[in-house]
Backbone of each chain as ProteinMPNN parsed JSONL, in Angstrom:
{"seq_chain_A": "EVQLLESGGGLVQPGGSLRLSCAASGITFSRYAMYWVRLAPGKGLEWVSTIIVGGNTYYADSVKGRFTISRDDAKSTLYLQMNSLRADDTAVYYCVKDLSGVGTPDYWGQGTVVTVSS", "coords_chain_A": {"N_chain_A": [[219.081, 24.786, -1.293], [216.37, 26.643, -2.466], [214.519, 25.85, -5.331], [212.404, 26.65, -7.983], [210.948, 25.59, -10.828], [209.397, 26.517, -13.602], [207.355, 25.348, -16.328], [205.849, 24.691, -19.567], [204.646, 26.85, -20.765], [203.749, 28.88, -23.665], [202.727, 29.593, -27.079], [199.353, 30.005, -27.797], [196.143, 29.65, -29.278], [193.275, 31.826, -28.994], [190.741, 30.599, -26.834], [191.951, 28.195, -26.516], [193.923, 25.71, -24.659], [196.3, 25.271, -21.996], [198.749, 23.657, -19.961], [200.439, 24.431, -17.159], [203.42, 23.658, -15.383], [205.239, 23.33, -12.314], [208.153, 22.54, -10.963], [209.419, 21.764, -7.877], [212.249, 22.047, -5.732], [214.566, 21.503, -3.028], [212.981, 22.102, -0.903], [210.53, 20.916, 1.487], [208.02, 20.114, -0.101], [205.318, 19.483, 0.377], [204.624, 20.81, 2.661], [203.989, 23.414, 2.196], [201.857, 26.11, 1.23], [201.077, 27.078, -2.1], [201.404, 29.35, -4.863], [200.158, 30.828, -7.921], [201.117, 33.553, -9.781], [200.795, 36.295, -11.998], [202.277, 38.373, -14.585], [201.32, 40.651, -16.728], [201.978, 42.102, -19.985], [203.097, 45.412, -19.681], [201.66, 45.813, -17.388], [200.852, 45.398, -13.828], [201.731, 43.123, -11.129], [199.611, 40.295, -10.722], [197.662, 38.351, -8.687], [196.787, 34.964, -9.225], [196.031, 32.294, -8.435], [195.777, 30.039, -5.635], [196.869, 27.23, -3.76], [196.412, 25.564, -0.805], [198.007, 23.832, 1.981], [196.616, 20.715, 2.385], [194.865, 21.042, 0.383], [192.795, 22.866, -0.29], [191.572, 25.28, -2.595], [191.929, 28.449, -4.312], [190.853, 31.196, -6.324], [191.42, 33.961, -8.54], [188.877, 36.24, -9.568], [188.991, 36.737, -12.279], [189.87, 34.41, -13.476], [188.399, 32.353, -12.548], [186.62, 29.36, -12.871], [187.789, 28.807, -15.289], [190.495, 28.23, -14.968], [192.455, 25.751, -13.254], [194.034, 24.879, -10.343], [196.442, 22.622, -9.04], [198.184, 20.078, -7.155], [200.915, 17.796, -6.812], [202.127, 16.224, -4.343], [203.854, 14.101, -3.993], [205.459, 14.225, -6.189], [206.501, 16.701, -5.875], [205.429, 18.888, -7.274], [203.693, 21.562, -8.799], [200.721, 22.545, -10.471], [198.991, 24.268, -13.152], [196.143, 24.246, -14.807], [194.944, 25.625, -17.669], [192.184, 26.709, -19.287], [189.993, 27.705, -22.006], [191.341, 30.021, -22.915], [192.137, 33.488, -23.115], [192.971, 36.581, -24.809], [193.735, 38.423, -22.896], [194.877, 36.869, -20.975], [197.478, 36.636, -21.572], [200.748, 36.633, -20.425], [203.574, 36.585, -18.154], [203.864, 33.802, -16.175], [204.233, 33.078, -12.842], [205.392, 30.729, -10.515], [205.049, 30.432, -7.084], [206.294, 30.111, -3.816], [204.9, 29.788, -0.553], [205.447, 31.928, 2.273], [206.069, 30.371, 5.017], [203.877, 30.167, 7.747], [203.164, 32.752, 7.587], [201.652, 33.477, 5.336], [201.913, 34.678, 2.853], [203.159, 35.25, -0.509], [206.505, 34.123, -1.145], [209.203, 32.895, -2.123], [210.015, 33.104, -5.548], [209.647, 31.494, -8.722], [211.335, 31.621, -11.953], [209.554, 32.058, -13.951], [207.182, 31.43, -16.662], [206.326, 31.98, -20.016], [203.22, 32.826, -21.329], [201.413, 33.168, -24.223], [198.591, 34.327, -25.755], [197.155, 34.275, -28.712], [195.927, 34.749, -32.05]], "CA_chain_A": [[218.647, 25.973, -2.016], [215.044, 26.51, -3.069], [214.389, 26.055, -6.77], [211.077, 26.473, -8.578], [211.187, 25.605, -12.262], [208.14, 26.464, -14.35], [207.394, 24.915, -17.719], [204.538, 24.491, -20.164], [204.16, 28.036, -21.448], [203.884, 28.884, -25.117], [201.748, 30.328, -27.877], [198.104, 29.262, -27.941], [195.07, 30.45, -29.855], [192.145, 32.101, -28.09], [189.885, 29.451, -26.63], [192.755, 26.988, -26.326], [194.303, 25.276, -23.318], [197.69, 24.999, -21.661], [198.974, 23.195, -18.6], [201.729, 24.84, -16.614], [203.961, 22.859, -14.29], [206.292, 23.959, -11.517], [208.871, 21.519, -10.207], [210.088, 22.356, -6.719], [213.315, 21.288, -5.077], [215.179, 22.233, -1.918], [211.98, 22.308, 0.14], [209.542, 19.859, 1.709], [206.954, 20.754, -0.879], [203.991, 19.214, 0.936], [204.391, 21.653, 3.837], [203.806, 24.81, 1.81], [200.91, 26.619, 0.26], [201.738, 27.528, -3.322], [200.655, 30.344, -5.613], [200.477, 31.286, -9.269], [200.983, 35.001, -9.94], [201.179, 36.625, -13.368], [202.652, 39.74, -14.943], [200.962, 40.899, -18.117], [202.78, 43.187, -20.576], [202.706, 46.771, -19.346], [200.794, 45.849, -16.213], [201.461, 44.993, -12.575], [201.544, 41.752, -10.684], [198.231, 39.898, -10.45], [197.466, 37.023, -8.104], [195.945, 34.115, -10.063], [195.458, 31.149, -7.741], [196.51, 29.505, -4.481], [196.481, 25.948, -3.195], [197.026, 25.481, 0.514], [198.232, 22.492, 2.504], [195.313, 20.108, 2.584], [194.261, 20.995, -0.941], [191.82, 23.903, -0.636], [192.032, 26.117, -3.703], [191.36, 29.782, -4.406], [191.072, 31.738, -7.659], [190.999, 35.31, -8.876], [187.619, 36.248, -10.319], [189.295, 36.788, -13.708], [190.209, 33.085, -14.007], [187.532, 31.365, -11.914], [185.853, 28.573, -13.832], [188.616, 28.495, -16.482], [191.8, 27.71, -14.53], [192.433, 24.82, -12.136], [195.331, 24.665, -9.693], [196.535, 21.331, -8.36], [199.537, 19.752, -6.711], [201.285, 16.399, -6.595], [203.167, 16.328, -3.316], [204.823, 13.01, -4.19], [206.381, 14.673, -7.235], [206.895, 18.088, -5.559], [205.082, 19.639, -8.486], [202.483, 22.368, -8.826], [200.173, 22.648, -11.83], [197.91, 25.196, -13.453], [195.444, 23.915, -16.047], [194.317, 26.843, -18.152], [191.264, 26.45, -20.395], [189.265, 28.873, -22.541], [192.283, 31.134, -22.79], [191.793, 34.757, -23.765], [194.14, 37.427, -25.074], [194.172, 39.097, -21.672], [195.64, 35.933, -20.137], [198.877, 36.729, -21.978], [201.521, 37.098, -19.275], [204.533, 35.68, -17.537], [203.249, 33.146, -15.034], [205.217, 32.712, -11.83], [205.105, 29.798, -9.426], [205.588, 31.071, -5.888], [206.169, 29.382, -2.556], [204.396, 30.569, 0.577], [206.28, 32.155, 3.449], [205.389, 29.543, 6.0], [203.48, 30.812, 8.988], [202.829, 34.16, 7.352], [200.53, 33.481, 4.411], [202.14, 35.549, 1.71], [204.189, 34.708, -1.405], [207.862, 34.272, -0.647], [210.205, 32.658, -3.159], [209.414, 33.057, -6.874], [210.365, 30.927, -9.847], [211.715, 32.575, -13.0], [208.383, 32.322, -14.778], [207.004, 30.86, -17.99], [205.557, 32.943, -20.809], [202.02, 32.364, -22.018], [200.94, 34.138, -25.206], [197.325, 33.92, -26.351], [197.02, 35.084, -29.926], [195.611, 34.006, -33.272]], "C_chain_A": [[217.298, 25.709, -2.664], [215.14, 26.74, -4.573], [212.956, 25.759, -7.186], [211.241, 26.643, -10.08], [209.869, 25.417, -12.993], [208.379, 25.975, -15.777], [205.971, 24.842, -18.248], [203.969, 25.707, -20.873], [204.342, 27.93, -22.955], [202.827, 29.735, -25.77], [200.518, 29.458, -28.076], [197.05, 30.198, -28.514], [193.991, 30.728, -28.81], [191.194, 30.918, -28.052], [190.633, 28.163, -26.348], [193.107, 26.744, -24.867], [195.805, 25.111, -23.208], [197.728, 24.463, -20.242], [200.376, 23.609, -18.178], [202.127, 23.894, -15.486], [205.031, 23.651, -13.57], [206.916, 22.881, -10.645], [209.67, 22.195, -9.096], [211.181, 21.441, -6.207], [213.907, 22.157, -3.975], [214.226, 22.55, -0.798], [211.177, 21.033, 0.334], [208.229, 20.393, 1.166], [205.599, 20.639, -0.19], [203.647, 20.13, 2.106], [203.995, 23.086, 3.483], [202.575, 25.027, 0.942], [201.702, 27.13, -0.939], [200.798, 28.443, -4.107], [201.063, 30.343, -7.087], [200.162, 32.78, -9.306], [201.443, 35.338, -11.345], [201.491, 38.095, -13.533], [202.373, 39.908, -16.428], [201.788, 42.063, -18.664], [202.231, 44.555, -20.202], [201.839, 46.905, -18.117], [201.56, 45.428, -14.964], [201.202, 43.542, -12.249], [200.077, 41.497, -10.357], [198.221, 38.497, -9.867], [196.471, 36.238, -8.961], [195.244, 33.043, -9.229], [196.376, 30.705, -6.616], [195.97, 28.128, -4.14], [197.203, 25.803, -1.866], [197.279, 24.024, 0.901], [196.877, 21.904, 2.866], [194.476, 20.148, 1.322], [193.204, 22.03, -1.256], [192.418, 24.844, -1.673], [191.269, 27.434, -3.752], [191.761, 30.379, -5.746], [190.683, 33.212, -7.725], [189.721, 35.239, -9.701], [187.873, 36.161, -11.822], [189.57, 35.411, -14.314], [189.278, 31.997, -13.474], [186.67, 30.672, -12.97], [186.623, 28.209, -15.087], [189.947, 27.846, -16.104], [191.586, 26.757, -13.362], [193.85, 24.621, -11.617], [195.302, 23.302, -9.018], [197.984, 21.087, -7.971], [199.707, 18.256, -6.582], [202.44, 16.434, -5.608], [204.226, 15.244, -3.467], [205.869, 13.399, -5.231], [206.902, 16.086, -6.985], [206.613, 19.014, -6.735], [203.727, 20.314, -8.34], [202.024, 22.488, -10.272], [199.163, 23.791, -11.928], [197.338, 24.798, -14.808], [194.659, 25.143, -16.474], [193.489, 26.52, -19.386], [190.605, 27.745, -20.837], [190.117, 30.139, -22.453], [191.854, 32.32, -23.65], [193.069, 35.577, -23.962], [194.652, 38.083, -23.795], [194.772, 38.146, -20.639], [197.12, 35.924, -20.514], [199.709, 37.353, -20.861], [202.673, 36.142, -19.017], [203.868, 35.12, -16.289], [204.336, 32.645, -14.096], [204.615, 31.719, -10.843], [205.779, 30.362, -8.184], [205.3, 30.235, -4.652], [205.67, 30.328, -1.466], [205.48, 30.777, 1.634], [205.563, 31.518, 4.62], [205.093, 30.296, 7.285], [203.049, 32.244, 8.829], [201.628, 34.266, 6.411], [200.675, 34.454, 3.281], [203.199, 34.916, 0.81], [205.589, 35.066, -0.952], [208.843, 34.124, -1.79], [209.534, 32.395, -4.499], [210.295, 32.288, -7.853], [210.647, 32.0, -10.887], [210.587, 32.846, -13.983], [208.383, 31.603, -16.11], [206.028, 31.751, -18.752], [204.396, 32.259, -21.51], [201.548, 33.487, -22.941], [199.688, 33.589, -25.859], [197.054, 34.836, -27.537], [196.685, 34.187, -31.108], [196.625, 34.331, -34.365]], "O_chain_A": [[217.1, 24.69, -3.326], [215.761, 27.7, -5.029], [212.374, 24.75, -6.789], [211.626, 27.713, -10.552], [209.295, 24.328, -13.01], [209.453, 26.162, -16.349], [205.008, 24.921, -17.486], [202.923, 25.616, -21.515], [204.999, 27.017, -23.456], [202.122, 30.499, -25.111], [200.632, 28.301, -28.48], [197.073, 31.402, -28.257], [193.817, 29.961, -27.863], [190.88, 30.315, -29.077], [190.028, 27.154, -25.985], [192.663, 27.458, -23.968], [196.493, 24.846, -24.194], [196.861, 24.769, -19.424], [201.368, 23.186, -18.771], [201.283, 23.4, -14.739], [205.656, 24.539, -14.149], [206.291, 22.375, -9.712], [210.487, 23.081, -9.348], [211.056, 20.217, -6.243], [213.769, 23.38, -3.985], [214.612, 23.203, 0.171], [211.144, 20.172, -0.545], [207.445, 21.028, 1.871], [204.822, 21.594, -0.178], [202.483, 20.212, 2.499], [203.699, 23.884, 4.372], [202.284, 24.24, 0.041], [202.849, 27.557, -0.806], [199.575, 28.328, -4.027], [202.161, 29.917, -7.446], [199.078, 33.209, -8.911], [202.39, 34.73, -11.843], [201.052, 38.944, -12.758], [203.092, 39.377, -17.275], [202.247, 42.912, -17.9], [201.044, 44.827, -20.384], [201.334, 47.989, -17.828], [202.755, 45.14, -15.021], [200.538, 42.826, -12.999], [199.389, 42.351, -9.797], [198.719, 37.559, -10.489], [195.442, 36.772, -9.375], [194.025, 32.893, -9.297], [197.581, 30.955, -6.634], [194.766, 27.884, -4.22], [198.428, 25.9, -1.791], [196.818, 23.103, 0.227], [196.088, 22.531, 3.573], [193.506, 19.402, 1.184], [192.739, 22.084, -2.395], [193.606, 25.163, -1.636], [190.128, 27.531, -3.301], [192.852, 30.118, -6.253], [189.746, 33.654, -7.059], [189.511, 34.283, -10.447], [187.072, 35.582, -12.558], [189.511, 35.254, -15.533], [189.359, 30.846, -13.903], [186.076, 31.314, -13.837], [186.16, 27.384, -15.875], [190.463, 27.007, -16.843], [190.656, 26.928, -12.574], [194.75, 24.24, -12.366], [194.273, 22.878, -8.492], [198.889, 21.799, -8.405], [198.756, 17.535, -6.278], [203.59, 16.649, -5.99], [205.382, 15.457, -3.101], [207.018, 12.96, -5.166], [207.662, 16.614, -7.796], [207.458, 19.817, -7.131], [202.762, 19.736, -7.84], [202.844, 22.527, -11.189], [198.571, 24.217, -10.936], [197.982, 24.993, -15.839], [193.813, 25.641, -15.732], [194.03, 26.107, -20.411], [190.654, 28.754, -20.133], [189.666, 31.182, -21.978], [191.297, 32.172, -24.738], [194.105, 35.297, -23.359], [195.856, 38.277, -23.628], [195.136, 38.574, -19.543], [197.926, 35.275, -19.847], [199.419, 38.458, -20.403], [202.74, 35.048, -19.578], [203.369, 35.87, -15.45], [205.232, 31.898, -14.49], [203.475, 31.866, -10.402], [206.953, 30.729, -8.226], [204.196, 29.721, -4.474], [205.985, 31.518, -1.467], [206.322, 29.907, 1.855], [204.586, 32.053, 5.144], [205.958, 30.977, 7.836], [202.621, 32.889, 9.786], [200.705, 35.043, 6.654], [199.687, 35.003, 2.793], [204.036, 34.144, 1.278], [205.836, 36.16, -0.444], [209.274, 35.121, -2.369], [208.614, 31.583, -4.599], [211.52, 32.404, -7.828], [210.246, 33.152, -10.723], [210.673, 33.786, -14.773], [209.431, 31.216, -16.626], [205.031, 32.216, -18.198], [204.566, 31.248, -22.191], [201.313, 34.611, -22.499], [199.713, 32.51, -26.45], [196.761, 36.021, -27.373], [197.095, 33.028, -31.167], [196.529, 33.802, -35.473]]}, "seq_chain_B": "EIVMTQSPATLSVSPGERVILSCRASQSINSKLAWYQQKPGQAPRLLIYGASTRATGIPARFSGSGSGTEFTLTISSLQSEDFAVYYCQSYDNWPPWTFGQGTKVEIK", "coords_chain_B": {"N_chain_B": [[186.598, 43.45, -1.591], [189.979, 44.141, -0.966], [191.639, 47.053, -1.969], [194.729, 48.089, -3.16], [196.732, 50.946, -3.247], [199.384, 52.546, -4.742], [201.868, 55.111, -4.471], [204.416, 57.423, -5.583], [203.626, 56.777, -9.096], [205.895, 56.686, -10.63], [209.252, 57.318, -9.758], [211.924, 59.451, -9.906], [215.24, 59.263, -9.193], [218.431, 59.972, -7.724], [221.457, 58.062, -7.327], [222.343, 57.222, -3.977], [220.512, 58.832, -2.741], [217.766, 59.197, -0.418], [214.847, 57.262, -0.395], [211.346, 57.169, -0.392], [208.583, 55.194, -0.548], [205.074, 54.918, -1.02], [202.114, 53.244, 0.128], [198.736, 52.514, 0.145], [195.95, 51.057, 1.717], [192.569, 50.075, 1.01], [191.017, 49.458, 3.144], [191.474, 48.656, 6.623], [194.31, 46.624, 7.058], [195.65, 45.617, 9.105], [198.828, 44.645, 9.952], [199.435, 43.177, 7.764], [201.126, 43.223, 5.331], [203.133, 43.173, 2.5], [206.203, 43.836, 0.741], [207.606, 43.854, -2.494], [210.322, 43.571, -4.783], [210.988, 44.072, -8.195], [213.063, 43.548, -10.877], [213.761, 44.307, -14.353], [213.051, 41.571, -16.46], [213.516, 39.748, -14.473], [212.513, 37.603, -11.717], [210.16, 38.588, -9.186], [211.188, 39.667, -5.886], [210.897, 39.026, -2.474], [210.884, 41.573, -0.132], [210.015, 42.735, 2.329], [207.884, 41.723, 4.97], [204.915, 41.502, 7.012], [204.683, 44.191, 7.323], [207.017, 45.413, 8.381], [209.141, 43.644, 8.741], [212.191, 42.522, 7.626], [212.859, 40.349, 4.9], [214.732, 37.273, 4.565], [218.134, 37.871, 3.972], [217.864, 40.416, 2.948], [219.112, 43.68, 2.498], [219.952, 46.056, 5.107], [219.371, 48.65, 4.418], [216.86, 48.747, 3.395], [213.689, 49.393, 4.678], [210.544, 48.951, 6.291], [207.424, 50.414, 7.223], [204.431, 51.313, 9.095], [200.864, 50.769, 9.576], [197.507, 49.459, 9.732], [196.015, 51.269, 7.365], [197.96, 52.734, 6.008], [201.151, 52.68, 4.631], [204.734, 52.535, 4.312], [207.695, 52.126, 2.333], [211.044, 52.442, 2.817], [214.1, 53.311, 1.375], [217.208, 53.726, 2.433], [219.606, 54.76, 1.347], [219.947, 54.966, -1.881], [221.071, 52.43, -3.99], [222.786, 51.448, -7.032], [221.825, 49.003, -7.869], [219.254, 49.013, -6.973], [217.397, 50.146, -8.592], [214.313, 49.63, -9.896], [211.032, 48.05, -10.072], [208.671, 48.414, -7.529], [206.397, 46.674, -5.53], [203.586, 46.75, -3.399], [201.682, 44.548, -1.3], [198.755, 43.074, -0.059], [197.974, 40.664, 2.403], [195.893, 40.207, 4.048], [192.734, 38.974, 5.141], [192.303, 37.114, 3.048], [190.884, 34.969, 0.359], [191.04, 37.69, -2.118], [194.645, 37.779, -2.734], [196.038, 40.814, -2.898], [197.725, 43.079, -5.03], [199.436, 46.234, -5.186], [199.674, 48.708, -7.814], [202.24, 49.198, -8.444], [205.4, 50.931, -8.111], [207.727, 52.563, -10.014], [211.125, 52.918, -9.707], [213.406, 54.988, -10.99], [216.439, 56.026, -12.658], [217.583, 59.296, -12.111]], "CA_chain_B": [[187.988, 43.208, -1.932], [190.894, 45.212, -0.583], [192.349, 47.691, -3.072], [196.006, 48.665, -2.749], [197.094, 52.069, -4.108], [200.755, 52.972, -4.509], [202.264, 56.41, -5.002], [203.95, 57.784, -6.914], [203.75, 55.723, -10.095], [207.306, 56.696, -11.014], [210.097, 58.173, -8.937], [213.251, 59.642, -10.491], [216.112, 59.422, -8.028], [219.877, 59.821, -7.93], [222.095, 57.134, -6.38], [222.69, 57.803, -2.695], [219.361, 59.526, -2.155], [216.787, 58.47, 0.39], [213.628, 57.06, -1.179], [210.181, 56.735, 0.38], [207.46, 54.757, -1.38], [203.846, 54.84, -0.232], [201.105, 52.248, -0.206], [197.529, 52.707, 0.937], [194.93, 50.021, 1.597], [191.214, 50.615, 1.018], [190.509, 49.199, 4.485], [192.568, 48.233, 7.482], [194.868, 45.283, 6.839], [196.53, 45.408, 10.247], [200.198, 44.749, 9.443], [199.607, 42.1, 6.794], [201.562, 43.946, 4.155], [204.442, 42.765, 1.999], [206.8, 44.616, -0.343], [208.41, 43.073, -3.432], [211.135, 44.285, -5.772], [211.142, 43.342, -9.449], [213.904, 44.14, -11.912], [213.361, 43.833, -15.687], [213.473, 40.23, -16.852], [213.767, 38.902, -13.305], [211.388, 37.318, -10.845], [210.069, 39.433, -7.988], [211.879, 39.24, -4.675], [210.262, 39.518, -1.254], [211.747, 42.435, 0.67], [209.451, 43.024, 3.639], [206.57, 41.188, 5.284], [204.474, 42.0, 8.313], [204.856, 45.645, 7.217], [208.301, 45.95, 8.799], [210.15, 42.591, 8.918], [212.956, 42.245, 6.402], [213.012, 38.947, 4.528], [216.093, 36.763, 4.659], [219.117, 38.347, 3.012], [217.576, 41.778, 2.464], [219.995, 44.646, 3.174], [219.352, 46.903, 6.139], [218.938, 49.952, 3.881], [215.422, 48.628, 3.14], [212.881, 49.3, 5.887], [209.118, 49.153, 6.107], [206.697, 50.893, 8.393], [203.015, 51.561, 8.906], [199.873, 49.805, 10.035], [196.173, 49.905, 9.355], [195.843, 51.499, 5.929], [199.041, 53.533, 5.435], [202.427, 51.98, 4.749], [205.835, 53.078, 3.528], [208.958, 51.42, 2.158], [212.124, 53.416, 2.753], [215.446, 52.879, 1.011], [217.935, 54.819, 3.103], [220.582, 55.325, 0.411], [219.667, 54.16, -3.072], [222.201, 51.868, -4.722], [222.503, 51.249, -8.461], [221.056, 47.762, -8.052], [217.914, 49.181, -6.419], [216.474, 50.665, -9.599], [213.403, 48.496, -10.113], [209.637, 48.318, -9.732], [208.343, 47.945, -6.182], [204.981, 46.393, -5.328], [203.077, 46.332, -2.094], [200.696, 43.472, -1.424], [198.029, 42.735, 1.16], [197.595, 39.272, 2.613], [194.855, 40.158, 5.078], [191.384, 38.66, 4.692], [192.345, 36.481, 1.721], [191.348, 35.578, -0.903], [192.266, 37.511, -2.888], [195.883, 38.443, -2.347], [195.985, 41.942, -3.821], [198.924, 43.878, -5.222], [199.358, 47.575, -5.716], [199.985, 48.79, -9.242], [203.689, 49.303, -8.562], [206.13, 52.195, -8.242], [208.997, 52.384, -10.707], [212.211, 53.798, -9.257], [214.311, 55.121, -12.121], [217.602, 56.903, -12.49], [217.355, 60.694, -12.448]], "C_chain_B": [[188.837, 44.421, -1.564], [191.618, 45.747, -1.825], [193.597, 48.368, -2.518], [196.406, 49.748, -3.745], [198.488, 52.556, -3.743], [201.003, 54.35, -5.119], [203.729, 56.685, -4.667], [204.063, 56.6, -7.867], [205.206, 55.568, -10.52], [208.045, 57.686, -10.137], [211.472, 58.236, -9.585], [214.206, 60.064, -9.38], [217.573, 59.285, -8.44], [220.433, 58.823, -6.934], [222.534, 57.869, -5.118], [221.557, 58.532, -2.007], [218.509, 58.59, -1.307], [215.474, 58.425, -0.384], [212.522, 56.579, -0.245], [209.039, 56.446, -0.579], [206.239, 54.565, -0.486], [202.883, 53.805, -0.774], [199.929, 52.444, 0.733], [196.553, 51.582, 0.661], [193.55, 50.64, 1.725], [190.495, 50.362, 2.338], [191.67, 48.692, 5.32], [193.002, 46.802, 7.185], [195.816, 44.921, 7.979], [197.983, 45.594, 9.774], [200.492, 43.675, 8.4], [199.927, 42.664, 5.43], [202.966, 43.491, 3.78], [204.894, 43.723, 0.9], [207.691, 43.687, -1.173], [209.158, 44.019, -4.36], [211.194, 43.439, -7.039], [211.978, 44.143, -10.427], [213.515, 43.567, -13.261], [213.927, 42.45, -15.995], [213.749, 39.289, -15.699], [212.475, 38.637, -12.546], [211.338, 38.322, -9.709], [210.806, 38.799, -6.816], [211.17, 39.859, -3.473], [211.268, 40.336, -0.464], [211.307, 42.486, 2.132], [208.144, 42.267, 3.779], [206.201, 41.649, 6.69], [204.696, 43.5, 8.451], [206.27, 46.128, 7.519], [209.413, 44.91, 8.978], [210.878, 42.342, 7.608], [213.043, 40.744, 6.161], [214.49, 38.559, 4.6], [216.988, 37.335, 3.572], [218.896, 39.758, 2.494], [218.425, 42.787, 3.226], [219.245, 45.585, 4.118], [218.912, 48.263, 5.614], [217.451, 49.936, 3.496], [214.692, 48.525, 4.482], [211.425, 49.593, 5.566], [208.483, 49.629, 7.394], [205.231, 51.066, 8.053], [202.151, 50.475, 9.508], [198.507, 50.33, 9.629], [196.023, 50.047, 7.855], [197.007, 52.223, 5.267], [200.402, 52.889, 5.711], [203.488, 52.674, 3.9], [206.988, 52.087, 3.458], [210.018, 52.496, 1.981], [213.416, 52.721, 2.346], [216.364, 54.006, 1.452], [218.941, 55.507, 2.19], [220.561, 54.456, -0.838], [220.963, 53.729, -3.759], [221.803, 51.607, -6.172], [221.649, 50.015, -8.703], [219.625, 47.873, -7.539], [216.927, 49.77, -7.422], [215.624, 49.501, -10.122], [211.973, 48.978, -9.925], [209.355, 47.674, -8.376], [206.831, 47.818, -6.05], [204.701, 46.168, -3.847], [201.964, 45.317, -2.313], [200.072, 43.18, -0.07], [197.784, 41.241, 1.234], [196.642, 39.143, 3.811], [193.538, 39.775, 4.428], [191.381, 38.069, 3.278], [191.287, 35.409, 1.593], [190.577, 36.847, -1.2], [193.496, 38.067, -2.169], [196.047, 39.59, -3.353], [197.278, 42.749, -3.816], [198.554, 45.316, -5.567], [199.813, 47.587, -7.166], [201.474, 48.982, -9.5], [204.19, 50.731, -8.615], [207.465, 51.889, -8.904], [210.002, 53.397, -10.184], [213.247, 53.833, -10.371], [215.42, 56.124, -11.841], [217.264, 58.311, -12.967], [218.41, 61.197, -13.407]], "O_chain_B": [[188.462, 45.565, -1.816], [192.143, 44.975, -2.627], [193.536, 49.117, -1.543], [196.422, 49.505, -4.951], [198.752, 52.93, -2.6], [200.423, 54.704, -6.145], [204.233, 56.256, -3.629], [204.546, 55.535, -7.48], [205.685, 54.455, -10.741], [207.531, 58.756, -9.814], [212.115, 57.207, -9.792], [214.006, 61.083, -8.719], [217.902, 58.571, -9.387], [219.939, 58.737, -5.809], [223.032, 58.993, -5.181], [221.636, 58.818, -0.813], [218.535, 57.369, -1.464], [215.045, 59.426, -0.957], [212.734, 55.695, 0.585], [208.587, 57.319, -1.319], [206.351, 54.11, 0.652], [202.844, 53.529, -1.973], [200.092, 52.531, 1.95], [196.35, 51.195, -0.49], [193.367, 51.613, 2.457], [189.473, 50.989, 2.617], [192.724, 48.34, 4.789], [192.177, 45.895, 7.075], [196.667, 44.042, 7.844], [198.306, 46.652, 9.233], [201.646, 43.308, 8.178], [199.123, 42.597, 4.501], [203.864, 43.432, 4.619], [204.075, 44.339, 0.218], [208.424, 42.855, -0.637], [208.69, 45.113, -4.676], [211.423, 42.231, -6.973], [211.642, 45.278, -10.764], [212.992, 42.455, -13.327], [215.117, 42.194, -15.816], [214.171, 38.152, -15.913], [211.481, 39.345, -12.708], [212.374, 38.855, -9.311], [211.017, 37.588, -6.759], [210.881, 41.056, -3.454], [212.364, 39.867, -0.159], [212.111, 42.306, 3.047], [207.374, 42.173, 2.823], [207.046, 42.119, 7.452], [204.874, 44.015, 9.555], [206.694, 47.149, 6.978], [210.532, 45.278, 9.337], [210.262, 41.992, 6.602], [213.269, 39.966, 7.087], [215.371, 39.415, 4.684], [216.646, 37.29, 2.39], [219.678, 40.242, 1.675], [218.464, 42.763, 4.456], [218.06, 45.862, 3.935], [218.157, 48.965, 6.287], [216.853, 50.993, 3.295], [215.025, 47.684, 5.317], [211.119, 50.387, 4.676], [208.927, 49.302, 8.495], [204.829, 50.981, 6.892], [202.631, 49.41, 9.897], [198.361, 51.487, 9.236], [195.915, 49.047, 7.146], [197.03, 52.314, 4.039], [200.754, 52.597, 6.854], [203.176, 53.318, 2.899], [207.229, 51.317, 4.388], [209.907, 53.355, 1.106], [213.78, 51.682, 2.896], [216.306, 55.111, 0.911], [219.105, 56.725, 2.262], [221.094, 53.346, -0.845], [221.829, 54.55, -4.065], [220.616, 51.552, -6.495], [220.842, 49.983, -9.632], [218.856, 46.919, -7.657], [215.738, 49.88, -7.122], [216.13, 48.538, -10.698], [211.728, 50.154, -9.655], [209.751, 46.537, -8.116], [206.082, 48.727, -6.408], [205.457, 45.499, -3.142], [201.379, 45.247, -3.393], [200.77, 43.053, 0.937], [197.425, 40.619, 0.234], [196.596, 38.114, 4.485], [193.248, 40.191, 3.306], [190.58, 38.457, 2.427], [190.799, 34.942, 2.622], [189.536, 37.073, -0.583], [193.391, 38.733, -1.14], [196.181, 39.338, -4.551], [197.843, 43.059, -2.768], [197.507, 45.583, -6.157], [200.288, 46.574, -7.68], [201.919, 48.936, -10.647], [203.501, 51.629, -9.1], [208.237, 51.062, -8.418], [209.751, 54.602, -10.218], [213.891, 52.825, -10.66], [215.343, 56.942, -10.925], [216.736, 58.505, -14.062], [218.379, 62.361, -13.804]]}, "name": "protein", "num_of_chains": 2, "seq": "EVQLLESGGGLVQPGGSLRLSCAASGITFSRYAMYWVRLAPGKGLEWVSTIIVGGNTYYADSVKGRFTISRDDAKSTLYLQMNSLRADDTAVYYCVKDLSGVGTPDYWGQGTVVTVSSEIVMTQSPATLSVSPGERVILSCRASQSINSKLAWYQQKPGQAPRLLIYGASTRATGIPARFSGSGSGTEFTLTISSLQSEDFAVYYCQSYDNWPPWTFGQGTKVEIK"}
């Protein structure tokens, strides 16, 4: 059974940093592209970042230069380093596995809440 | 960047009714279109990919159709557990991966 367990969310002041983690189990993690997608209060789903097999990374314009996605295949763990946080980064952040061979998000973790507020 | 537009924003429906949700892409995305269901407090769930292929474990009452720029998600007979927000999403010509703004299906 696939499990994606996010952690690292919390309350942070504007300008601060957080590091999200996503521990995967039930899959051969190294074989999958992985995504971070967020849901802000009262808004819709927003793609944040993707890391594909081989390590290439992609970012939404709204987070480019502030967020860094990375992976540790030996630990089956995905990360999102978030710097220079703003109020509009407040959201539930989901770790999502790729649907192999298709190139779209497939299985979602339960999410971790990030609140940026003074 | 591809823009995805869903309609309507909210749909009030009675259980047992047939529901049709629409999604339009700002340019052709071939059939690289996915649909997700999200219930309050839960993670999204992939329903459809490739515009018309049901994901593993998805009931047959969910079906997707369309190509190019116009797509639909049909729920043949709405069940109580189907009240949720539905998102379409393009995965053509990434990045980015773009979502529609969602359609909320609520109880009439």
